[in-house]
Rosetta silent file (secondary structure, phi, psi, omega in degrees, C-alpha in Angstrom):
SEQUENCE: MKIILASQSGVRKQILDKYKVDNEVIISNVDEDEIKGSLLAEGANPEIISKNLAEIKSVKVSSKNPDRIVLGADSVVSLNNEIIDKPKNREEAFSILKKLN
SCORE:     score description
SCORE:     0.000 S_00000001
   1 L     0.000  133.395  178.389  -21.301  -42.096   14.958 S_00000001
   2 L   -76.215  128.476  176.381  -20.470  -38.698   16.435 S_00000001
   3 E   -95.297  161.956  177.485  -16.871  -37.632   15.728 S_00000001
   4 E  -104.000  131.514  171.626  -14.740  -35.408   17.944 S_00000001
   5 E   -99.354  114.493 -178.546  -13.260  -32.228   16.527 S_00000001
   6 E   -92.640   60.991 -177.693  -10.012  -31.575   18.401 S_00000001
   7 L  -158.082  144.817  177.066   -9.943  -27.910   17.463 S_00000001
   8 L   -85.101   -4.484 -173.588  -11.346  -24.668   18.781 S_00000001
   9 L   -61.915  117.448  175.267  -11.941  -23.393   15.269 S_00000001
  10 H   -65.748  -33.254  179.751  -15.482  -22.170   14.850 S_00000001
  11 H   -65.766  -43.648 -179.622  -15.066  -22.350   11.064 S_00000001
  12 H   -64.397  -39.377  177.352  -14.144  -26.051   11.151 S_00000001
  13 H   -62.177  -44.110  179.430  -17.168  -26.715   13.382 S_00000001
  14 H   -62.383  -38.351  178.775  -19.427  -24.820   10.954 S_00000001
  15 H   -63.722  -47.155  179.034  -18.133  -26.884    8.014 S_00000001
  16 H   -61.727  -41.889  178.551  -18.907  -30.143    9.775 S_00000001
  17 H   -64.898  -41.041 -179.812  -22.328  -28.846   10.805 S_00000001
  18 H   -57.644  -39.995 -177.450  -23.074  -27.567    7.299 S_00000001
  19 L   -94.441   16.294  174.056  -22.482  -31.055    5.875 S_00000001
  20 L    57.105   38.651  173.433  -24.473  -32.629    8.735 S_00000001
  21 L   -87.923  117.532 -179.698  -21.492  -34.487   10.223 S_00000001
  22 L   -63.771  119.295 -173.571  -22.452  -35.407   13.751 S_00000001
  23 E  -150.123  163.179  170.447  -19.713  -33.901   15.918 S_00000001
  24 E  -142.324  152.723  179.402  -18.669  -32.422   19.195 S_00000001
  25 E   -97.943  128.443  170.637  -15.693  -30.253   20.058 S_00000001
  26 L  -127.170  115.929 -177.351  -13.166  -31.370   22.656 S_00000001
  27 L   -79.540  134.991 -174.899  -10.267  -28.962   23.031 S_00000001
  28 L   -77.619  -27.911 -178.026   -6.863  -30.563   23.371 S_00000001
  29 L    62.095   32.024  174.505   -5.256  -27.783   25.455 S_00000001
  30 L   -81.029  151.350  178.809   -1.809  -28.412   23.917 S_00000001
  31 L   -84.670   91.885 -175.506    0.693  -25.581   24.185 S_00000001
  32 H   -62.210  -38.999  179.459    0.896  -24.681   20.496 S_00000001
  33 H   -61.420  -43.065  179.304    3.539  -21.986   20.990 S_00000001
  34 H   -62.346  -45.973 -179.147    5.862  -24.405   22.757 S_00000001
  35 H   -65.005  -45.748  178.001    5.432  -27.010   20.014 S_00000001
  36 H   -57.864  -45.148  178.925    5.876  -24.461   17.238 S_00000001
  37 H   -60.530  -43.388  178.653    9.044  -23.166   18.879 S_00000001
  38 H   -63.974  -43.427 -179.735   10.467  -26.634   19.239 S_00000001
  39 H   -69.246  -37.761  177.023    9.694  -27.549   15.643 S_00000001
  40 H   -63.034  -39.383  179.570   11.123  -24.235   14.345 S_00000001
  41 H   -64.201  -25.755  177.286   14.325  -24.905   16.297 S_00000001
  42 L   -88.489    0.216  177.202   14.570  -28.203   14.435 S_00000001
  43 L    87.784   17.560 -179.702   14.167  -26.409   11.099 S_00000001
  44 L   -69.731  143.923  176.620   10.565  -27.497   10.363 S_00000001
  45 L   -88.136  170.111 -177.621    8.707  -25.599    7.669 S_00000001
  46 H   -55.204  -38.581 -179.539    5.143  -24.235    8.096 S_00000001
  47 H   -63.304  -45.863  179.763    3.544  -27.303    6.469 S_00000001
  48 H   -63.669  -39.326 -179.549    5.316  -29.708    8.820 S_00000001
  49 H   -64.261  -45.179  179.613    4.410  -27.543   11.833 S_00000001
  50 H   -60.953  -45.990 -178.908    0.726  -27.502   10.833 S_00000001
  51 H   -64.326  -41.840  179.000    0.612  -31.252   10.287 S_00000001
  52 H   -64.439  -43.148  178.193    2.378  -31.922   13.595 S_00000001
  53 H   -61.209  -44.130  178.324    0.074  -29.647   15.563 S_00000001
  54 H   -60.591  -43.291 -178.420   -2.982  -31.352   14.082 S_00000001
  55 H   -66.990  -43.963 -178.967   -1.604  -34.775   14.885 S_00000001
  56 H   -62.159  -43.412  178.034   -0.622  -33.855   18.439 S_00000001
  57 H   -59.998  -46.327 -177.470   -4.067  -32.404   19.130 S_00000001
  58 H   -67.865  -37.764  178.864   -5.836  -35.486   17.785 S_00000001
  59 H   -65.119  -44.700 -178.582   -3.570  -37.912   19.632 S_00000001
  60 H   -62.011  -44.577 -179.394   -4.080  -36.115   22.944 S_00000001
  61 H   -71.063  -40.517 -177.745   -7.884  -36.091   22.582 S_00000001
  62 H   -69.062  -26.692  178.752   -8.084  -39.634   21.229 S_00000001
  63 H   -65.369  -25.589  177.113   -6.016  -41.011   24.107 S_00000001
  64 H   -93.835   -7.931 -179.005   -8.901  -39.968   26.381 S_00000001
  65 L  -137.986   64.166 -171.918  -11.531  -41.180   23.909 S_00000001
  66 L   -63.404  -19.505 -177.132  -10.123  -44.428   22.468 S_00000001
  67 L   -99.662   12.014 -176.331  -13.415  -45.675   21.039 S_00000001
  68 L  -117.943  155.159  171.058  -14.172  -42.488   19.091 S_00000001
  69 L   -85.609  129.924 -178.740  -13.066  -41.010   15.784 S_00000001
  70 E  -119.760  130.573  178.768  -11.070  -37.828   16.340 S_00000001
  71 E  -109.258  115.962  176.458  -10.400  -35.152   13.768 S_00000001
  72 E  -103.850  142.146 -179.245   -7.382  -32.954   14.492 S_00000001
  73 L  -149.087  152.773  176.015   -6.756  -29.827   12.450 S_00000001
  74 L  -157.093  153.391  175.956   -4.510  -26.781   12.461 S_00000001
  75 L  -124.329  140.121  174.318   -3.700  -23.837   10.228 S_00000001
  76 L  -128.784  123.472  176.002   -0.394  -22.043    9.941 S_00000001
  77 L   -91.499  130.647  177.711   -0.176  -18.798    8.022 S_00000001
  78 E  -140.545  153.991  175.564    3.178  -18.130    6.381 S_00000001
  79 E  -133.506  121.916 -176.384    4.674  -15.672    3.942 S_00000001
  80 L    52.787   44.423  178.207    7.908  -16.561    2.173 S_00000001
  81 L    65.087   15.293  175.959    8.233  -19.532    4.546 S_00000001
  82 E  -105.197  125.490 -179.491    8.010  -17.232    7.600 S_00000001
  83 E   -71.794  135.059  177.189    5.281  -18.076   10.076 S_00000001
  84 L  -111.561  109.063 -177.659    2.854  -15.308   10.885 S_00000001
  85 L   -78.830  167.612  177.808    1.367  -15.794   14.325 S_00000001
  86 L   -63.438  138.410 -178.775   -1.957  -14.470   15.541 S_00000001
  87 L   -70.041  146.263 -179.466   -1.660  -10.783   16.441 S_00000001
  88 L   -89.567  -19.952 -178.303   -1.546   -9.883   20.109 S_00000001
  89 L  -154.773  179.074 -177.250   -3.025   -6.413   19.594 S_00000001
  90 H   -64.292  -39.494  179.821   -4.453   -4.035   17.021 S_00000001
  91 H   -64.498  -43.433 -179.986   -1.063   -2.604   16.014 S_00000001
  92 H   -64.207  -40.786  179.538    0.355   -6.071   15.409 S_00000001
  93 H   -62.070  -43.845  178.021   -2.717   -6.989   13.340 S_00000001
  94 H   -61.513  -42.977  178.990   -2.241   -3.870   11.197 S_00000001
  95 H   -63.449  -40.693  178.781    1.426   -4.688   10.666 S_00000001
  96 H   -64.538  -44.234  179.933    0.591   -8.247    9.626 S_00000001
  97 H   -62.572  -39.304  178.005   -2.047   -7.050    7.168 S_00000001
  98 H   -64.189  -40.868  178.618    0.418   -4.600    5.622 S_00000001
  99 H   -62.782  -43.912 -179.052    2.973   -7.410    5.287 S_00000001
 100 H   -71.810  -26.453  179.492    0.442   -9.726    3.634 S_00000001
 101 L   -72.676    0.000    0.000   -0.794   -7.029    1.308 S_00000001
């Protein structure tokens, strides 16, 4: 049975393909920034945020594909419990790399 990967991650798709897991990608189109912001306002830590994002993505996709297996996944990078978002530009990327180094 072909599973649905509810993630845009090319790396996750490559892993499934490498292990010959029959799959297709269906993007959930959830507003991750809005969800992260809401969870942060409630005091959620990076692990809880990642788990919630993965669940929300999979629930949204599975609601439109009720007879299919859906795999939701998400990654959150954090340093000292501070979330590090994807950089918006080259300068921000450099700043993040310096912080992580």
